[in-house]
Structure formats: C-alpha cells, structure tokens
TITORDO-148168 format. One record per residue: residue in one letter; x, y, z of N, C-alpha, C in turn. Coordinates in steps of 0.05 Angstrom, whole numbers, m for minus. Each point is the difference from the previous one (the first is absolute). Layout:
 residuo   n_px   n_py   n_pz  ca_px  ca_py  ca_pz   c_px   c_py   c_pz
       A      X      Y      Z      X      Y      Z      X      Y      Z
...
***
This chain:
 residuo   n_px   n_py   n_pz  ca_px  ca_py  ca_pz   c_px   c_py   c_pz
       X   2103   2800   3988    m23     14    m12      5      1    m31
       X    m20     m6    m15      2      1    m29      0     29    m10
       X     16      5    m21     m1     27    m10    m26      4    m15
       X     m7     25     m7    m26      7    m11     m5    m16    m26
       X     18     m1    m18     m4    m13    m26     m4    m30      4
       X     16    m12     17     m3    m29      4    m27     m6     12
       X     m9     17     19    m25     m4     13    m23      2    m21
       X      1     21    m16    m22      3    m20      0    m22    m20
       X     23     m9    m10      1    m22    m20     m9    m26     13
       X      6     m4     25     m9    m24     14    m31     m1      1
       X    m12     23      6    m29      1      1    m12     m3    m28
       X     13     11    m20     m9     m4    m28      1    m29     m8
       X     22    m14      7      2    m28     m6    m21    m17     15
       X     m6      9     24    m21    m13     16    m27      2    m14
       X     m6     23    m11    m25      4    m14      0    m17    m26
       X     22     m2    m14      1    m16    m24     m6    m30      8
       X     13     m9     21     m5    m27      9    m29     m5      8
       X    m11     20     14    m28     m2      9    m19      0    m24
       X      7     15    m21    m17      0    m24      0    m28    m12
       X     23    m12     m2      2    m27    m11    m16    m21     16
       X      2      3     27    m16    m18     17    m29      5     m2
       X     m8     26      0    m28      7     m1    m13     m8    m27
       X     16     m1    m21    m11     m8    m26     m8    m29      0
       X     12    m15     18     m4    m29      0    m13    m11     25
       X    m11     17     17    m14     m9     24    m24    m17     m8
       X    m13      9    m21    m25    m14     m9      3     m7    m29
       X     19    m17     m7      5     m6    m29    m23    m15    m13
       X    m16    m13     15    m21    m16    m12    m28     13      3
       X     m1     23     12    m26     14      3     m2     20    m22
       X    m19     m4    m18     m4     17    m23    m29      8     m2
       X     m4     25     m8    m27      9     m7      0      9    m29
       X    m15    m14    m16      0      7    m29     27     m3    m13
       X     16    m19      9     26     m5    m12     22     18     10
       X     m6     18     19     20     19     10      7     m9     29
       X     26     m5      5      8     m9     27     m5     22     20
       X     m9     m8     24     m4     19     21     26      1     16
       X     11     24      3     25      3     14     m2     24     20
       X     22      4     15      1     23     18     19     21    m10
       X      6     m1    m26     20     19    m11     m9     29      0
       X    m26      5     m4     m9     27      0      5     13     28
       X     m6    m16     21      5     10     27     29      8      4
       X     18    m17    m10     29      6      4      9     22    m17
       X    m11      3    m24      8     23    m18     m8     26     13
       X    m24      1     12     m9     24     13     17      5     25
       X      6    m20     15     17      3     24     28      9     m8
       X     11    m10    m22     26      8     m9      1     30     m5
       X    m20      9    m15     m1     29     m6     m4     17     25
       X    m17    m10     18     m6     15     24     23      0     20
       X     15    m22      2     21     m2     19     27     10    m11
       X      6     m7    m25     26      7    m11      0     28    m14
       X    m23     10     m6     m2     25    m14     m3     m6    m30
       X     m7     21    m15     m6     m4    m28     24    m10    m16
       X     23     12      2     23     m8    m16     10    m28      7
       X      5     m5     25     11    m25      9    m21    m23     m3
       X    m25      6      5    m21    m19     m5     m2     m8    m29
       X      2     20    m18     m1     m6    m28     24    m16     m9
       X     24      7     10     24    m15     m7     m2    m29     10
       X    m11     m4     24     m3    m27     11    m19    m16    m17
       X    m22     11     m8    m19    m15    m17     11     m5    m28
       X     16     19    m10     13     m4    m26     20    m23      2
       X     15     m1     21     19    m22      4    m14    m27      2
       X    m23      0     14    m16    m25      2     m7    m10    m28
       X    m10     18    m17     m8     m7    m27     24    m10    m16
       X     23     14      2     24     m8    m15     11    m27      9
       X      0     m5     26      9    m25     10    m18    m23    m10
       X    m26      5      0    m18    m21    m10      4     m4    m30
       X      3     21    m15      4     m2    m29     27    m14     m7
       X     19      3     19     26    m13     m4     m1    m30      4
       X    m23    m10     12     m3    m28      2     m6    m10     28
       X      2     16     20     m6     m9     27    m31     m5      2
       X     m7    m23     11    m29     m7      1    m15     15     22
       X     m2     26     m2    m12     17     21    m26     13     m8
       X    m10     m7    m24    m26      9     m8    m21    m21      9
       X    m25      7     m2    m22    m19      8      4    m27    m14
       X     m7    m20     15      2    m28     m9     29     m8     m5
       X     19     13     14     28     m6     m1     11      3    m29
       X    m10     20    m14     10      5    m27     21     21      0
       X     17     m1    m20     21     20     m3     10     m2    m29
       X     16     19     m8     11      0    m27    m15     20    m18
       X     13      6    m22    m11     20    m18    m27     m8    m12
       X     m5    m26     m2    m26     m9    m11    m23      6     19
       X      6      6     25    m21      8     19    m14     25     m9
       X     14     17    m16    m12     25     m9    m22     m5    m21
       X     m1    m25    m10    m21     m6    m20    m26     m9     14
       X      2     m4     26    m24     m8     15    m19     24      1
       X    m25     m5     m4    m20     22     m1     m2     16     26
       X      9    m11     22     m1     14     26     26     15      7
       X     19     m1    m18     26     13      6     m2     30      4
       X    m20     13    m12     m4     28      4     m4      8     29
       X    m13    m18     15     m3      5     29     27      0     14
       X     18    m17     m9     27     m1     12     14     26     m7
       X     m1      8    m25     12     26     m9    m11     23     16
       X    m25     m1      6    m13     23     13     11      5     28
       X     12    m21     13     10      4     27     21     22      1
       X     15      4    m22     20     21      0    m13     27      4
       X    m21      6    m15    m15     25      3    m17      1     25
       X    m10    m23      9    m16     m1     25     17     11     23
       X     25    m11      2     18      8     21      7     30     m2
       X      6      9    m25      7     28     m4    m22     19      8
       X    m24     m5    m11    m23     17      5     m8      0     29
       X     m1    m23     12     m6     m2     29     19     17     16
       X     26     m4     m5     20     15     15     m1     30     m5
       X     m5      8    m25     m1     28     m7    m24     14     14
       X    m23    m13      1    m23     12     14      6      4     29
       X     12    m19     13      7      1     28     21     21      6
       X     20      2    m18     22     19      4     m9     29     m2
       X    m22      5    m14    m10     27     m3    m11     12     26
       X     m6    m17     19    m11      8     26     22      0     21
       X      3     22     14     21      2     21     m7    m20     22
       X    m25     m1      8    m10    m19     20    m24    m14    m12
       X      5    m23    m13    m22    m14    m13    m21    m10     20
       X    m25      3     m8    m22    m10     16     m9    m27    m11
       X    m19    m13     14    m10    m25    m10    m12      4    m28
       X    m14     22     m4    m12      6    m26     21      2    m22
       X     23     11      7     22      1    m20      9    m28     m8
       X      4    m17     20      8    m28     m5    m22    m15    m16
       X    m25      6      7    m22    m13    m14     m1      9    m29
       X      2     26     m5      0     11    m27     23    m12    m16
       X     24      0     12     23    m11    m13     m4    m30     m8
       X    m11    m15     19     m4    m29     m5    m21     m4    m22
       X    m22     15      0    m20     m2    m20     10      9    m28
       X     17     20      0     12      9    m25     19    m21    m11
       X     14    m13     18     17    m23     m8    m17    m23    m12
       X    m22     m5     13    m19    m21    m10    m10      7    m28
       X     m8     25     m3    m10     10    m27     22     m3    m21
       X     24      7      7     23     m3    m18      4    m29     m8
       X     m2    m18     19      3    m29     m5    m21     m9    m19
       X    m25      8      4    m22     m8    m17      3     11    m28
       X      7     25     m2      2     13    m27     21    m14    m17
       X     24     m2     11     23    m12    m15     m5    m30     m5
       X     m7    m14     21     m4    m29     m3    m22     m8    m18
       X    m23     13      2    m23     m6    m17      5      7    m29
       X     12     23     m5      6      7    m28     21    m18    m13
       X     20     m8     16     20    m19    m10    m14    m27     m7
       X    m17     m8     18    m15    m26     m5    m16      2    m25
       X    m14     22     m4    m16      4    m24     18     m1    m25
       X     23     14      1     18     m1    m23     11    m28     m4
       X      6    m15     21     10    m27     m3    m21    m18    m14
       X    m25      3      8    m21    m17    m13     m4      9    m29
       X      4     25     m6     m4      9    m27     24     m8    m18
       X     24      0     11     24     m2    m17     14    m28      1
       X      2    m13     23     15    m25      1    m11    m23     16
       X    m22      4     13    m13    m21     15    m28     m4    m12
       X     m8    m25     m2    m26     m5    m11    m22     10     19
       X    m16     17    m11    m22     12     16    m24    m18      0
       X    m15     m1     22    m25    m16      0    m20     12    m19
       X    m19    m16     m8    m21      9    m18    m16     22     13
       X     m7     20    m16    m15     23     10     17     20     17
       X     26     m3     m2     18     17     16     m1     29    m10
       X     m2     19     19      2     28     m7     10     15     25
       X      4     26     m4     11     17     22    m19      0     25
       X    m26      1     m5    m19      1     22      2    m27     16
       X      2    m22    m15      2    m26     13     24     m2     19
       X     23      9    m10     24     m2     17     m3     16     25
       X    m12     23     m2     m4     16     25    m20    m13     18
       X    m20    m14    m11    m19    m14     18     14    m23     14
       X     20    m12    m13     16    m21     14     16     12     22
       X     14     21     m6     18     13     19    m15     11     24
       X    m23     12     m5    m15     12     22    m10    m20     20
       X      1    m26     m6     m7    m21     19     20      1     24
       X     24     10     m5     21      1     21     m2     26     16
       X    m16     19     m8      0     26     13     m6     m1     30
       X    m20    m14      9     m5     m1     29     24    m10     16
       X     13    m21    m10     24    m10     14     22     20     m1
       X      4     12    m23     22     19     m2     m4     26     15
       X    m26      8      4     m5     23     17      7     m7     29
       X     m5    m24      8      8     m9     27     30      0      2
       X     14     m8    m21     30      1      0      9     29      3
       X    m13     19    m14      8     28      2     m5     11     28
       X    m22     m7     12     m6      8     27     20    m11     20
       X      6    m26     m4     21    m13     17     27     14     m3
       X      7      6    m25     26     13     m5      1     27     14
       X    m22     16     m3     m1     26     12      2     m2     31
       X    m14    m20     11      1     m4     29     27     m7     10
       X     14    m18    m15     27     m8      8     18     25     m1
       X     m1     14    m22     18     24     m3     m6     21     21
       X    m26      4      6     m7     20     20     10     m8     28
       X     m2    m26      6      8     m9     27     30     m2      2
       X     14     m4    m22     29     m2      1     14     27     m2
       X    m15     21     m5     13     26     m5     17     10     23
       X     m6     m9     24     15      9     24     21    m20      8
       X      1    m23    m13     19    m21      7     28     10     m8
       X     21     m6     16     27      9     m6     10     m9    m27
       X     m6    m25     m8      9     m9    m26    m12     16    m22
       X    m26      6      2    m14     15    m21     10     28     m1
       X      4     14     22     10     27      1     28      0    m13
       X     17    m19      7     27     m2    m10      0     m3    m30
       X    m18    m17    m10     m1     m4    m29     m7     26    m14
       X    m21     14      9     m9     24    m13     21     22      2
       X     15      2     22     19     22      2     25     m7    m16
       X      5    m26     m6     23     m8    m16     m5     m3    m29
       X    m25     m2     m8     m6     m5    m28      6     23    m18
***
C-alpha cells in the first residue's frame, strides 16, 4: 500500500500528464485562432478532486513544467516563450480555476450537485476573466492586433466559446458529483 504522500503526489502527477495530453487532443482544431482543448475540464476536476491547495499546486507544476520546456501546452508548445502567446493567460488561469473550484466545494460538508455546478461555473468565469484580459494585454503590448481591435471585440471572440465551455462546466460538475462516493475520490479528499 502506498503511503499518503506518495499516493497524493502520484495523483498530482497523473493530473499533470492528463493536462499535457488534453492540451494536445485537438491540436489542429481552432476557433478564431484559439486551440480547442480539454484543459478547462481537467483544471476543474483537479480542484474538485484534489482540493483547493493540492489542485492549485498541481496546476502550478503543470505551468512550470511547460515553461521549463516540456511540450505540454497546446500545439505541443513549451518553453518560456510560450508565455508570449496571446492565449497563455488561459493556461495561467488553470492555477486559480483549480483553487477556486476546490475552495467552493470544500466549504460544504456534503456538497450537492448545485455546489459542484456553482464551483465549475465559477472556475469557468475565472478562466475567462484571466485568459481574456491576458489576451487583450498581449495584443496591446507585444502581439500585432487585428485592425479595429478593442476590448469589446476580444470579448465577442471569446464569448463564441461560451456554449461549449458551459457544457464543459456541466460535465465537470456531473463527473465530480458522481465520483463523490467513489473510494478514490473520498480518499483524495480526506488526505488532501
């Protein structure tokens, strides 16, 4: 039997690996220049399953490993120059997505489906706020912005993803709700 720390770190490493895989499941599918990935789903699940602190640490390690050069970001990118990509804010947001999702769920002794749904939607909102504002700053400061570019335009681009991302949030909440009684899930939460 694995000791508690080994068990938790193994699950954290599993989530880091799954983030890298999910970033590249659809490397050639883009909407408006933004790759479509399953990372938001996994960031929400990390926070919900590992708890706020461990979920945040796991997502932080994912970002650091990618910045160190491992090709685990979308389109198999890695390295410090990935931070110059206009979509890098969405990657950074996963740290807070996991933390906030986990924190909302931890506040309830017995979380309901509505708790998981609220936590997932709050994670989605966090992802949009950080990612979109980073993208806006990138276009203003170091990436060539398209003609007629403004803050309203960038939000209209991002809101094209909202229906799909709401489905991701609902799926995340459903997975977390159904896994809440699973032995692995209970063990993670009691050990986190």
